[in-house]
C-alpha positions in Angstrom: -8.3 -16.1 -25.3 -8.1 -17.0 -21.5 -8.8 -14.4 -18.8 -8.5 -14.6 -15.3 -10.8 -11.9 -14.0 -13.7 -11.9 -16.6 -16.1 -14.6 -18.2 -17.0 -14.1 -21.7 -19.7 -15.5 -23.2 -22.4 -15.0 -26.1 -25.9 -15.3 -24.4 -27.8 -15.1 -27.4 -27.1 -14.6 -31.2 -25.3 -11.2 -32.0 -24.8 -10.4 -28.6 -21.4 -10.6 -26.9 -21.3 -10.5 -22.8 -18.3 -9.7 -20.6 -18.9 -10.5 -16.8 -16.8 -9.4 -14.0 -15.4 -12.2 -12.2 -13.6 -11.3 -8.9 -16.8 -12.0 -6.7 -14.5 -12.1 -3.3 -13.5 -8.4 -3.8 -17.1 -7.9 -5.1 -15.8 -7.1 -8.4 -13.5 -4.4 -7.6 -11.8 -3.1 -10.5 -8.3 -3.2 -10.9 -5.6 -2.9 -13.7 -5.6 -6.4 -14.9 -9.3 -6.6 -14.8 -9.8 -3.5 -17.0 -7.2 -4.8 -19.2 -9.0 -7.9 -19.8 -12.6 -5.9 -20.1 -11.1 -3.5 -22.7 -9.4 -6.8 -24.6 -12.7 -8.6 -24.8 -14.7 -5.6 -25.8 -12.3 -4.8 -28.6 -12.7 -8.5 -29.7 -16.3 -8.5 -30.1 -15.9 -4.5 -31.4 -14.0 -6.3 -34.4 -16.5 -9.5 -34.7 -18.8 -9.1 -37.7 -21.2 -11.7 -35.9 -21.5 -9.4 -32.9 -24.1 -6.5 -32.9 -24.0 -5.3 -29.3 -22.5 -6.4 -26.0 -23.3 -6.5 -22.4 -21.3 -5.6 -19.5 -22.2 -7.2 -16.1 -21.1 -8.5 -12.8 -22.7 -10.8 -10.7 -26.0 -10.7 -8.5 -24.3 -9.4 -5.6 -22.3 -6.6 -7.0 -21.7 -5.0 -10.6 -18.2 -3.5 -9.2 -18.4 -2.1 -5.6 -15.6 0.5 -6.6 -11.8 0.4 -7.6 -9.2 -1.8 -5.8 -8.1 0.6 -3.0 -5.1 -1.8 -2.1 -3.6 -1.0 -5.9 -4.0 2.8 -5.3 -2.7 2.9 -1.5 0.6 4.5 -1.1 0.8 5.7 -4.7 1.7 9.4 -5.1 0.6 12.1 -7.8 3.8 11.2 -9.9 3.2 7.5 -9.5 -0.1 8.2 -11.1 1.0 10.3 -13.4 3.9 8.4 -15.1 2.4 4.8 -14.3 -0.7 3.5 -16.7 -3.3 3.7 -13.5 -6.6 2.3 -13.6 -7.8 5.5 -15.0 -5.7 5.6 -18.0 -6.8 1.9 -18.8 -10.6 3.2 -19.0 -11.6 3.7 -22.9 -15.0 2.2 -22.9 -15.8 5.3 -25.4 -13.6 3.8 -27.9 -15.7 0.9 -28.4 -18.2 1.5 -31.6 -20.8 -0.8 -30.6 -23.6 -0.4 -28.3 -22.8 -1.4 -24.8 -25.4 -2.3 -22.3 -24.7 -2.4 -18.4 -26.5 -4.8 -16.6 -26.4 -3.8 -13.0 -27.1 -5.8 -10.0 -25.9 -5.1 -6.5 -23.5 -2.5 -5.7 -22.4 -0.1 -8.6 -20.3 2.3 -6.4 -17.1 4.8 -7.2 -15.4 3.5 -10.4 -18.3 0.6 -10.7 -20.6 3.4 -10.9 -18.3 5.1 -13.6 -17.9 2.2 -15.7 -22.0 1.6 -15.8 -21.9 5.2 -17.0 -19.6 5.1 -19.6 -21.7 2.5 -21.3 -24.3 3.4 -23.6 -27.5 2.0 -21.7 -28.3 0.8 -18.0 -30.5 -2.0 -17.4 -30.7 -2.5 -13.5 -32.0 -5.0 -11.3 -34.3 -3.8 -8.1 -31.4 -4.5 -5.7 -29.1 -2.1 -7.6 -27.4 0.8 -5.5 -25.7 3.4 -7.5 -23.1 5.8 -5.7 -19.5 7.9 -5.6 -18.5 7.6 -2.4 -14.9 8.7 -3.1 -15.1 11.6 -0.5 -14.7 9.1 1.9 -11.3 8.6 0.8 -10.3 12.1 0.9 -10.3 11.8 -3.2 -12.7 12.7 -6.1 -14.1 10.3 -8.7 -11.2 10.1 -11.6 -13.0 8.1 -14.3 -15.8 10.4 -15.3 -18.0 10.5 -12.1 -18.3 14.2 -12.0 -18.9 14.8 -15.4 -21.3 11.9 -16.6 -23.2 11.8 -13.1 -23.7 15.8 -13.2 -25.1 15.2 -17.0 -27.2 12.4 -16.0 -29.0 13.6 -13.0 -28.1 17.5 -12.5 -26.1 19.3 -10.4 -27.8 19.5 -7.2 -28.2 15.7 -7.0 -24.7 15.0 -8.3 -23.3 17.6 -5.3 -25.7 15.5 -2.8 -24.4 12.2 -4.3 -20.5 12.9 -4.2 -20.4 15.4 -1.3 -22.5 13.4 1.1 -22.1 9.9 0.0 -26.1 9.8 -0.6 -26.8 6.4 -2.4 -29.4 5.8 -5.2 -31.8 2.8 -5.4 -32.5 1.5 -8.6 -35.8 2.8 -8.8 -34.5 6.6 -8.0 -31.7 6.0 -10.6 -34.8 5.1 -13.0 -36.6 8.3 -11.7 -33.7 10.9 -12.3 -32.7 9.2 -15.6 -29.5 7.5 -15.1 -30.7 4.1 -15.9 -33.1 3.2 -18.5 -35.0 0.2 -17.1 -35.3 -1.5 -13.9 -36.4 -5.3 -13.6 -36.5 -7.7 -10.9 -33.4 -9.6 -9.9 -34.3 -12.9 -11.7 -35.5 -10.9 -14.9 -32.7 -8.2 -15.4 -30.5 -10.1 -17.6 -33.2 -11.2 -20.0 -34.1 -7.5 -20.3 -30.8 -6.7 -21.1 -30.2 -9.5 -23.4 -33.4 -8.4 -25.3 -32.4 -4.8 -25.4 -29.0 -6.0 -26.9 -30.5 -8.2 -29.6 -32.6 -5.4 -30.6 -29.8 -3.0 -31.0 -27.6 -6.0 -32.8 -30.5 -6.7 -35.4 -30.4 -3.2 -36.8 -27.7 -1.8 -39.5 -24.4 -1.8 -37.6 -23.9 1.3 -40.1 -26.6 3.4 -38.8 -25.9 2.4 -35.2 -22.7 3.4 -35.2 -23.4 6.7 -36.8 -26.2 7.1 -34.4 -24.0 6.4 -31.4 -21.5 8.8 -32.4 -24.0 11.5 -32.8 -25.6 11.0 -29.6 -22.4 11.1 -27.9 -21.1 14.0 -28.9 -24.5 16.1 -28.4 -22.9 16.0 -24.8 -19.8 17.5 -25.9 -20.8 20.2 -28.4 -22.8 23.1 -29.2 -26.2 22.6 -30.7 -24.8 24.1 -34.0 -22.0 21.8 -33.9 -24.4 18.8 -32.8 -26.6 19.3 -35.6 -23.7 19.8 -38.4 -22.6 16.5 -37.1 -25.9 14.9 -37.4 -26.4 16.1 -41.0 -23.1 14.8 -41.7 -24.1 11.4 -40.6 -27.0 11.7 -42.0 -25.6 12.1 -45.6 -22.9 9.3 -44.8 -25.8 6.7 -44.2 -27.2 7.5 -47.5 -24.1 6.1 -49.2 -24.3 2.7 -47.3 -26.0 -0.4 -48.9 -28.1 -0.7 -45.8 -29.7 2.5 -46.7 -30.8 1.2 -49.8 -32.0 -2.1 -48.5 -33.5 -0.5 -45.4 -35.7 1.7 -47.9 -36.6 -0.9 -50.3 -37.6 -3.3 -47.5 -40.1 -0.5 -46.1 -41.6 0.0 -49.4 -41.7 -3.7 -50.3 -43.1 -4.4 -46.7 -40.6 -6.9 -45.7 -37.8 -7.5 -43.2 -34.4 -5.8 -44.2 -31.7 -8.1 -44.5 -29.0 -5.8 -43.4 -25.2 -6.1 -44.9 -23.5 -3.8 -42.5 -22.1 -1.9 -45.3 
């Protein structure tokens, strides 16, 4: 498939990569770009040879925010009745692990896109923030919810009410990102983590990802019930039988992803 706003490749066996490619606009997010991102990810999600994905930008910017020109002049009814950028934002529908590889600016919608991924690997140059307050609006693609869950109420308030930016190290310290690496190493690290996930049983990966995501949305008792359900489902898979036999026989498991 041909794309105008993204570059799609496979940097390593089992790993699909989607690179935002609007460098002149610092990879600002618009409807066409997000449609392409979702199409590429859905393709990787359906590809049995792909076990994990990377979403990235370039060294200067992961994504510096939403394309303001696309939203300028629109009324609330325009936004309600049209399929706006926020409505095209459905990374959670992807079942396979997604690692955001972030360098440079990850602001506004860019920060929200990164947070919607399952893990974040950042270069030392990464900067995170939600500067929507400067436009007289609020985050609309999960910023008030995901950032608060990640860093806590007090810091989230400061970031979103005063436009405080987080450096890569600050983001690591407060739990927003998984790992920080030098600029010339962060992508290799993201690929390495992606490959580690891709080599596992995709049945177990999918069930685990669902249970972890639900931990943010349910009570403890409901979360434990879902975990037990997924635990029992795993016992019906061929991968469970292979994994346990391989452990007992002291050999590497050969996953069937069934």
